C-alpha positions as CSV (number, residue, x, y, z in Angstrom):
1,M,-0.1,-0.1,-0.1
2,K,2.7,2.3,0.8
3,T,4.5,1.7,-2.6
4,L,1.2,2.5,-4.4
5,L,0.3,5.7,-2.3
6,D,3.9,6.8,-2.8
7,E,3.5,6.4,-6.5
8,K,0.2,8.6,-6.4
9,V,1.7,11.3,-4.3
10,A,4.5,11.5,-7.0
11,L,1.9,11.8,-9.7
12,Y,-0.5,14.4,-8.2
13,N,1.9,16.3,-6.1
14,R,3.3,18.4,-8.9
15,P,2.8,21.9,-10.3
16,E,0.3,20.6,-12.8
17,F,-2.0,19.8,-9.7
18,L,-2.3,23.7,-9.1
19,K,-4.6,24.1,-12.4
20,G,-8.3,24.1,-11.3
21,D,-7.2,23.6,-7.5
22,P,-8.0,26.2,-4.7
23,I,-4.3,26.5,-3.7
24,F,-3.9,28.3,-7.1
25,V,-5.1,31.3,-5.6
26,P,-2.4,31.9,-2.9
27,H,0.2,30.8,-5.6
28,Q,-0.6,34.0,-7.3
29,F,1.4,35.9,-4.6
30,T,5.1,35.8,-3.3
31,D,4.8,37.8,-0.1
32,K,4.1,35.6,2.8
33,A,1.3,37.9,4.2
34,D,-0.5,38.1,0.9
35,Q,-0.4,34.3,0.5
36,E,-1.5,33.7,4.1
37,I,-4.8,35.9,3.5
38,A,-5.2,34.5,0.0
39,G,-4.9,31.1,1.1
40,F,-7.4,31.4,4.1
41,L,-10.0,32.9,2.1
42,A,-9.5,30.4,-0.8
43,A,-9.7,27.5,1.6
44,T,-12.6,29.0,3.4
45,I,-14.9,28.6,0.2
46,A,-13.3,25.6,-1.0
47,W,-16.5,23.3,-1.3
48,G,-18.2,22.3,-4.6
49,N,-17.0,22.7,-8.0
50,R,-13.2,23.4,-8.1
51,Q,-13.0,25.6,-11.0
52,S,-16.0,27.6,-9.3
53,I,-13.8,27.8,-6.0
54,V,-10.8,29.2,-8.1
55,S,-13.1,31.8,-10.0
56,S,-14.6,33.0,-6.7
57,G,-11.3,33.2,-5.1
58,M,-9.8,35.1,-7.9
59,R,-12.6,37.5,-8.0
60,L,-11.9,38.4,-4.4
61,M,-8.3,39.0,-5.0
62,A,-9.2,41.3,-8.0
63,L,-11.7,43.2,-5.6
64,M,-8.8,43.5,-3.3
65,D,-6.6,44.9,-6.1
66,F,-4.5,41.7,-5.7
67,R,-3.0,43.1,-2.4
68,P,-4.9,41.1,0.1
69,A,-2.8,41.7,3.2
70,A,-2.6,45.4,2.5
71,F,-6.4,45.3,1.9
72,I,-7.0,43.6,5.3
73,H,-4.7,45.9,7.2
74,G,-6.3,49.0,5.7
75,F,-9.8,47.5,5.7
76,S,-12.7,49.9,7.0
77,E,-16.5,50.1,6.4
78,K,-15.9,52.4,3.2
79,D,-14.5,49.4,1.6
80,L,-17.5,47.3,1.6
81,G,-19.0,48.5,-1.4
82,P,-17.5,46.4,-4.2
83,F,-18.1,43.3,-2.3
84,R,-21.8,43.8,-1.6
85,G,-23.7,40.9,-3.3
86,F,-20.7,38.5,-3.3
87,V,-21.8,35.0,-2.8
88,H,-20.2,31.5,-3.1
89,R,-22.6,28.9,-2.3
90,T,-23.8,29.5,1.2
91,F,-20.9,31.9,1.8
92,N,-22.4,35.4,1.4
93,D,-21.3,39.1,1.8
94,T,-22.6,39.2,5.4
95,D,-19.8,36.4,6.1
96,L,-17.3,38.0,4.1
97,F,-17.5,41.2,5.9
98,T,-17.1,39.5,9.3
99,F,-14.0,37.6,7.8
100,F,-12.6,41.0,6.9
101,Y,-12.9,42.4,10.3
102,A,-11.8,39.4,11.9
103,L,-8.7,39.0,9.9
104,K,-7.9,42.6,10.5
105,N,-8.3,41.9,14.3
106,I,-6.0,38.9,14.1
107,C,-3.3,40.7,12.1
108,Q,-3.3,43.9,14.1
109,Q,-3.9,42.6,17.6
110,H,-2.8,39.2,17.7
111,G,0.3,39.0,15.3
112,G,-1.2,37.3,12.4
113,L,-2.7,34.0,11.3
114,E,0.5,31.9,12.2
115,A,0.9,33.4,15.6
116,V,-2.8,32.7,16.6
117,F,-2.8,29.1,15.3
118,H,0.6,28.4,17.0
119,E,-0.5,29.8,20.4
120,G,-3.4,27.5,20.2
121,S,-1.3,24.3,19.4
122,L,1.0,24.9,22.4
123,K,-2.4,25.1,24.6
124,G,-3.3,21.8,22.9
125,K,-0.2,19.8,23.4
126,G,-0.3,19.7,27.2
127,P,2.8,20.1,29.6
128,G,6.2,19.6,28.0
129,S,7.6,20.6,24.8
130,G,7.0,17.1,23.1
131,K,4.0,16.3,20.8
132,A,1.7,15.2,23.6
133,G,-1.8,16.1,23.0
134,D,-3.6,17.3,20.1
135,G,-1.9,20.6,19.1
136,I,-3.6,20.9,15.8
137,K,-7.0,20.6,17.2
138,G,-5.9,23.0,19.8
139,A,-4.8,25.3,17.2
140,I,-8.1,25.2,15.5
141,L,-10.2,25.7,18.6
142,H,-8.0,28.9,19.7
143,F,-8.0,30.2,16.2
144,R,-11.8,30.1,16.3
145,D,-12.2,31.6,19.6
146,V,-10.0,34.6,18.4
147,F,-11.7,34.8,15.1
148,F,-15.1,35.2,16.7
149,S,-13.9,37.5,19.4
150,I,-15.3,40.5,17.5
151,P,-19.0,41.3,16.9
152,H,-20.3,39.0,14.3
153,A,-23.4,37.2,12.8
154,K,-24.3,33.8,14.4
155,R,-24.7,32.4,10.8
156,T,-21.0,33.0,10.0
157,Q,-19.8,30.7,12.7
158,K,-20.6,27.7,10.3
159,H,-17.8,28.7,8.1
160,I,-15.1,28.2,10.8
161,S,-15.0,24.3,11.7
162,N,-15.4,23.3,15.2
163,P,-13.7,19.8,15.9
164,V,-15.4,19.7,19.4
165,A,-18.7,19.6,17.7
166,G,-17.5,16.8,15.5
167,S,-16.5,18.6,12.3
168,A,-13.6,17.0,10.2
169,A,-12.3,20.7,9.7
170,K,-11.4,19.6,6.1
171,R,-10.9,23.2,4.9
172,L,-8.8,24.5,7.9
173,N,-6.7,21.2,7.7
174,M,-6.1,22.0,4.1
175,F,-5.1,25.5,4.7
176,L,-2.7,24.3,7.4
177,R,-1.2,21.9,5.0
178,W,-0.8,24.5,2.5
179,M,1.2,26.7,5.0
180,V,3.3,24.0,6.6
181,R,4.5,21.4,4.3
182,K,7.7,22.1,2.5
183,D,8.1,19.2,-0.1
184,N,9.7,21.3,-2.7
185,A,7.3,19.9,-5.3
186,G,5.8,23.4,-6.0
187,V,2.3,22.7,-4.5
188,D,2.2,23.3,-0.8
189,L,3.7,26.7,0.1
190,G,5.5,25.8,3.4
191,I,5.8,29.3,4.4
192,W,5.1,28.6,8.3
193,D,7.9,27.5,10.4
194,S,6.3,27.4,13.8
195,F,4.8,23.8,12.9
196,S,6.3,20.6,11.7
197,P,4.5,18.5,8.9
198,D,4.4,15.5,11.2
199,E,1.8,17.5,13.3
200,L,-0.6,18.1,10.6
201,Y,-4.0,16.2,10.1
202,C,-5.1,15.0,6.8
203,P,-7.9,16.9,5.0
204,L,-11.0,14.6,4.9
205,D,-13.8,14.9,2.3
206,I,-16.1,12.5,0.6
207,H,-13.4,11.8,-1.9
208,S,-10.5,10.9,0.2
209,G,-12.8,9.3,2.7
210,R,-14.2,6.9,0.2
211,V,-10.7,5.8,-1.0
212,A,-9.5,5.6,2.6
213,R,-12.2,3.3,3.5
214,H,-11.6,1.0,0.3
215,L,-7.9,0.6,1.2
216,G,-8.7,0.0,4.9
217,L,-7.0,3.1,6.2
218,L,-10.2,4.2,7.7
219,K,-13.0,2.3,9.4
220,R,-15.2,5.0,10.7
221,K,-18.1,5.6,8.7
222,Q,-18.6,9.3,9.5
223,D,-16.6,12.1,8.0
224,D,-16.0,13.7,11.4
225,W,-13.0,14.6,13.6
226,K,-12.6,11.0,15.1
227,A,-12.4,9.7,11.4
228,V,-9.6,12.5,10.7
229,Q,-7.7,11.2,13.8
230,E,-8.0,7.7,12.6
231,L,-6.9,8.3,9.2
232,T,-3.9,10.4,10.1
233,A,-2.8,7.8,12.6
234,N,-2.7,5.3,9.9
235,L,-1.0,7.7,7.5
236,R,1.6,8.3,10.1
237,L,2.4,4.4,10.0
238,L,3.4,5.1,6.1
239,D,5.4,8.3,6.7
240,P,5.8,9.5,10.3
241,A,7.4,12.7,9.1
242,D,4.9,13.8,6.5
243,P,1.7,11.9,6.7
244,V,-0.4,14.5,5.1
245,K,1.4,14.1,1.8
246,Y,-0.8,11.2,1.1
247,D,-3.8,13.6,0.9
248,F,-2.6,14.1,-2.8
249,A,-2.7,10.3,-3.3
250,L,-6.4,9.9,-1.8
251,F,-7.7,13.0,-3.2
252,G,-6.3,12.3,-6.6
253,M,-7.5,8.7,-6.7
254,G,-10.9,9.8,-5.5
255,V,-11.4,12.7,-7.8
256,F,-9.3,11.9,-10.9
257,E,-9.5,8.1,-11.0
258,K,-13.0,8.1,-9.1
259,T,-13.6,6.2,-6.1
260,Y,-14.6,2.8,-6.9
261,P,-12.3,-0.3,-7.5
262,E,-13.9,-1.1,-10.9
263,T,-13.0,2.4,-12.2
264,L,-9.5,2.5,-11.0
265,S,-6.3,1.5,-12.8
266,A,-5.0,-2.0,-12.8
267,R,-2.3,-1.2,-10.5
268,T,-4.5,0.6,-8.0
269,R,-7.2,-2.4,-8.1
270,E,-4.3,-4.7,-6.7
271,W,-4.9,-3.1,-3.4
272,F,-8.6,-3.2,-3.1
């Protein structure tokens, strides 16, 4: 299985993967702060048709004059006009305005996105400096608390996942993968140094979940946080240092090769 999945990682973890994928949006920038803001917004709306996600993400960047970090730092109510009527599936302009205010608060009062996630990860690890506890879960929960520390519409809370409520937090785990992994393959950005790739959790969606269950990497039926923990624990057996690289394999097999054994390549079918 490791041989198969390593081959699939090599196949899909390439620059060609960027076309039509949400990570295309932060790849339009070279400045770290721009990549963080663009990546976070792109990850937030990353559900549904992939090309539609990219289109909506690039529309947001255009409305920000392709200077997302500067826009967030200087954002005020007078800047809302061009964004009125923005919608991507259930994410609308009310949600977007809350995101702008929350990101400005995080950048100006809390040291930025990386600092907030990192502070939360330390809270989640428990005593000592090792990997005890669930640092990423703590990172997400703390980030969520800080994000919604400003006045906000209750409806917007659904757009920042809550693992305590059982959410798989797919989009936040994907965003963290983008920020943390340094694989030199030209896909993940790897711009955050306060985390290590071995701490990450695999983004879990319907595609990767189906393939993982076919391969016996995941037994749990629900796509929830417990499933994320189970899947990632098994992926760590294959590569303890970089388990979430297999997200490329599972997602690629699920989306590009479909998710059922009869539609997969002969080499892949050997493992089902």
